[in-house]
C-alpha positions in Angstrom: 29.3 -78.4 -26.2 31.3 -76.8 -23.4 31.9 -73.7 -23.3 34.4 -71.0 -21.6 33.3 -71.9 -17.9 33.8 -75.6 -18.4 36.6 -75.5 -20.1 38.1 -73.3 -18.0 36.7 -74.9 -14.9 38.5 -78.7 -16.7 42.1 -76.8 -16.8 42.3 -75.4 -13.7 41.2 -79.0 -12.0 43.5 -81.0 -14.6 46.6 -78.1 -14.0 46.2 -78.6 -9.7 46.5 -82.6 -10.5 49.0 -83.3 -13.1 51.3 -79.6 -13.2 54.6 -81.1 -13.0 53.5 -85.1 -13.8 56.0 -86.8 -16.3 54.5 -88.1 -19.3 55.8 -91.7 -19.8 53.2 -93.6 -21.7 50.7 -92.6 -24.6 47.5 -94.9 -26.1 45.8 -93.8 -28.4 42.7 -94.7 -30.2 41.9 -96.5 -34.1 39.4 -93.4 -34.6 41.1 -90.8 -36.6 38.6 -87.9 -36.1 40.1 -86.7 -32.7 43.0 -86.6 -34.2 44.2 -83.3 -36.1 47.8 -84.1 -36.5 48.1 -88.0 -36.4 48.6 -90.3 -33.2 52.1 -91.3 -34.0 53.1 -87.9 -34.3 51.7 -86.9 -31.1 52.2 -89.7 -29.2 56.1 -89.3 -30.0 55.6 -85.9 -29.3 54.5 -85.9 -26.1 56.3 -89.5 -24.2 59.4 -88.3 -22.1 57.8 -84.4 -21.6 57.2 -82.9 -18.1 53.8 -81.0 -17.7 54.7 -77.2 -17.2 51.0 -76.0 -16.4 47.6 -76.9 -17.9 44.9 -73.3 -19.1 42.8 -72.3 -21.2 42.6 -70.6 -24.5 39.3 -69.7 -25.7 37.4 -72.5 -25.5 41.0 -75.2 -25.7 42.4 -77.0 -23.4 46.4 -76.0 -23.7 48.9 -78.1 -21.5 52.4 -76.7 -21.7 54.8 -79.4 -22.2 58.7 -78.7 -21.2 61.2 -80.0 -23.6 62.3 -83.8 -23.9 63.8 -85.4 -20.9 63.5 -83.3 -18.5 63.0 -85.1 -14.9 60.5 -82.5 -13.6 59.1 -78.9 -13.8 61.4 -77.7 -10.7 64.6 -78.9 -12.1 64.3 -77.0 -15.5 66.6 -74.5 -16.4 65.7 -70.5 -15.7 65.7 -69.1 -18.6 63.4 -66.6 -20.0 59.8 -67.5 -20.3 58.0 -67.6 -24.0 55.2 -65.2 -24.2 52.4 -68.0 -23.7 53.8 -69.4 -20.1 54.5 -65.5 -19.0 50.9 -64.5 -19.5 50.3 -68.2 -17.9 51.3 -67.4 -15.2 53.4 -70.8 -16.0 57.3 -72.1 -14.7 60.0 -70.8 -16.4 61.3 -73.3 -19.5 63.9 -74.0 -20.7 66.0 -72.4 -23.4 65.0 -74.9 -26.1 61.3 -73.8 -26.7 58.3 -76.5 -25.2 55.8 -78.1 -27.1 52.0 -78.1 -26.3 49.2 -80.6 -26.2 45.8 -78.9 -27.5 42.5 -80.3 -26.3 38.7 -79.1 -27.7 36.2 -81.1 -26.3 34.2 -80.8 -29.0 30.3 -81.1 -28.6 30.8 -83.9 -25.8 34.3 -84.5 -24.8 35.2 -85.1 -21.3 39.1 -85.3 -19.9 39.8 -87.2 -16.8 42.3 -87.5 -14.2 42.1 -91.0 -12.7 44.1 -93.8 -12.2 45.3 -96.7 -13.9 42.6 -98.8 -12.6 39.3 -97.3 -12.9 37.5 -99.0 -16.1 37.8 -97.3 -19.0 34.5 -95.6 -19.8 33.8 -96.5 -24.2 34.5 -93.6 -26.3 38.4 -93.6 -24.8 40.4 -92.0 -27.5 43.2 -90.9 -25.3 45.2 -92.4 -21.9 48.5 -90.4 -20.7 50.1 -92.6 -18.4 52.1 -90.4 -16.1 54.8 -91.0 -13.3 52.9 -90.1 -10.2 50.2 -93.1 -11.3 47.8 -91.3 -12.6 45.8 -91.6 -15.7 44.6 -88.4 -17.9 41.5 -89.5 -20.3 40.3 -88.4 -23.4 36.6 -89.6 -23.9 34.3 -88.4 -26.8 31.4 -90.4 -27.8 30.6 -87.8 -30.7 34.1 -87.3 -31.6 33.3 -83.5 -32.3 36.8 -83.1 -30.1 39.9 -82.5 -31.4 43.7 -83.0 -30.4 46.7 -81.7 -31.6 50.5 -81.8 -30.6 52.6 -78.7 -31.4 56.4 -79.0 -31.5 56.8 -74.7 -30.3 60.4 -74.6 -32.1 58.8 -75.7 -35.3 55.6 -74.0 -35.6 53.9 -70.6 -33.3 51.9 -71.3 -30.2 48.1 -71.4 -30.2 46.6 -68.7 -29.8 42.8 -68.1 -29.6 41.4 -66.3 -32.4 39.4 -63.4 -30.2 39.4 -61.0 -26.9 39.8 -62.9 -24.2 35.7 -61.8 -22.7 37.0 -61.8 -18.5 39.6 -59.4 -19.7 38.8 -57.1 -22.2 38.2 -53.5 -21.5 35.1 -51.0 -22.6 36.8 -49.1 -25.5 38.2 -52.3 -27.1 35.0 -54.6 -26.3 32.6 -51.4 -28.1 35.3 -51.6 -30.9 34.3 -55.2 -31.2 30.5 -53.7 -32.4 31.1 -50.8 -33.9 29.6 -50.6 -37.3 28.4 -54.4 -37.6 25.3 -55.3 -38.5 24.6 -58.0 -37.4 22.5 -59.3 -33.4 23.7 -58.9 -30.3 23.6 -62.1 -30.3 25.4 -63.5 -33.3 28.1 -61.0 -32.4 28.7 -63.0 -28.7 28.9 -66.2 -30.5 32.0 -65.0 -33.3 34.5 -66.7 -31.8 37.3 -64.3 -34.0 35.6 -61.3 -32.0 35.3 -62.7 -28.6 36.7 -66.2 -27.5 34.9 -68.5 -25.1 31.1 -67.7 -25.4 28.2 -69.5 -26.5 25.0 -69.8 -26.7 24.3 -70.2 -22.7 26.3 -67.4 -21.5 25.2 -65.7 -24.1 21.6 -65.5 -23.9 22.4 -65.2 -19.9 24.8 -61.7 -20.1 21.6 -60.2 -22.2 19.4 -61.1 -20.0 20.9 -59.4 -17.5 22.3 -56.6 -19.3 18.7 -55.8 -20.6 19.3 -56.4 -24.3 17.1 -58.1 -26.6 19.3 -60.7 -29.2 17.7 -59.1 -32.3 19.2 -56.0 -31.5 21.9 -54.9 -34.1 25.0 -54.7 -32.7 27.0 -51.6 -33.8 23.5 -49.5 -32.9 23.8 -50.7 -29.2 24.8 -47.5 -27.1 27.7 -47.2 -25.1 25.8 -48.1 -21.7 24.3 -50.9 -23.5 27.7 -51.8 -24.7 28.6 -51.4 -21.1 26.1 -52.9 -19.3 26.4 -56.4 -21.9 30.3 -56.5 -21.2 30.3 -56.2 -17.3 27.2 -58.6 -17.2 28.8 -61.2 -19.3 32.1 -61.0 -17.0 29.7 -61.3 -14.1 28.0 -64.5 -15.5 31.0 -66.2 -16.8 32.4 -66.0 -13.3 30.0 -67.1 -11.5 29.7 -69.7 -13.6 33.2 -70.6 -12.9 32.9 -70.8 -9.5 30.1 -73.1 -9.6 32.0 -75.3 -12.0 29.9 -74.4 -15.3 26.7 -75.7 -16.5 25.9 -79.5 -16.6 22.5 -79.6 -19.4 24.6 -82.3 -21.0 27.8 -84.4 -21.0 29.8 -82.1 -18.9 31.8 -82.9 -16.3 34.7 -81.2 -14.9 38.4 -83.5 -14.7 37.3 -85.3 -11.7 33.4 -86.8 -13.2 31.5 -84.1 -11.0 28.9 -82.1 -12.8 29.0 -78.1 -12.9 25.8 -76.2 -11.0 25.7 -73.2 -13.2 22.2 -74.2 -14.8 20.6 -73.9 -11.0 21.2 -70.2 -12.2 19.8 -69.8 -15.4 17.7 -66.9 -15.9 16.1 -68.1 -19.0 18.2 -70.8 -21.2 16.1 -73.7 -21.9 13.0 -71.6 -20.2 10.9 -71.3 -23.6 7.7 -70.7 -21.6 8.6 -70.6 -17.6 7.4 -67.2 -16.3 10.9 -65.1 -15.8 12.0 -64.7 -12.5 11.6 -60.9 -12.7 9.0 -59.7 -14.0 7.1 -63.0 -14.7 6.9 -62.8 -18.4 6.7 -65.9 -19.8 10.1 -66.5 -21.8 10.6 -66.8 -25.7 12.8 -69.2 -28.0 13.8 -68.3 -31.8 16.6 -69.5 -33.3 18.8 -66.9 -34.7 22.2 -67.3 -35.8 21.0 -71.4 -35.9 20.9 -71.0 -32.5 18.1 -71.5 -30.2 17.8 -68.2 -28.5 16.5 -67.3 -25.1 15.0 -64.1 -23.8 12.1 -62.0 -21.7 10.5 -59.8 -23.6 9.6 -57.1 -20.8 13.0 -57.3 -19.4 15.1 -57.3 -23.0 14.9 -54.2 -25.2 
């Protein structure tokens, strides 16, 4: 499943290529699984709106949309921006609250910007035709991804359930885990605590912080919590710079694979020598997920 760096990479790529574009036409496939609300409602909500910007929120890609019948983002009336637009640095919105299109990639989802004449991949569930001549396509072979339209005049804006790991400070980070009896690896994967962290980056961050994944979260010291916070931020930022980890189906908005998998120190390196101490990497199952660690470097 794409994690924070992969989703961030895709969101940035889509934003660079479609910000300010007008959605002229929408096509949705017949499979019902990807749609959190009906395809007809989503098509009606999307067509005729301008894309104000695209950002990552947790593990979701959120497309911020103008009110209907706005010719371009530059033409929007300059009034107070809603909180989500301020936080994302998005253009000023019209007084009538705009909409959002929310994309969760699931296990194998892809959000691609392409041309209308590009071959349509199997398992394409959505095609948005834009005024620039581009198309935005959602492809998902396993259909665990989800698409949702929100009219922000009728419902609140999408928000991640947990804290943002790239922004959280030392005290708030420690407070997430203080007193918790679950394993620190399981705590990192809990999206109600931290949004966006998944299996790859939990393993890699724990290795860099020198903490075993089975350690009880609430029994870490303040020093260990801070080491973990900084390691997590460093790993996520490095992965974003390298375009994410392509260990399965992941590609960015241009269909290009990431490179952070070349920097993995423990993830999927079972029985291989630790890159620091040469001890064989161990693999266990924790919180239902394969977990990799070095028994010498992590305590």
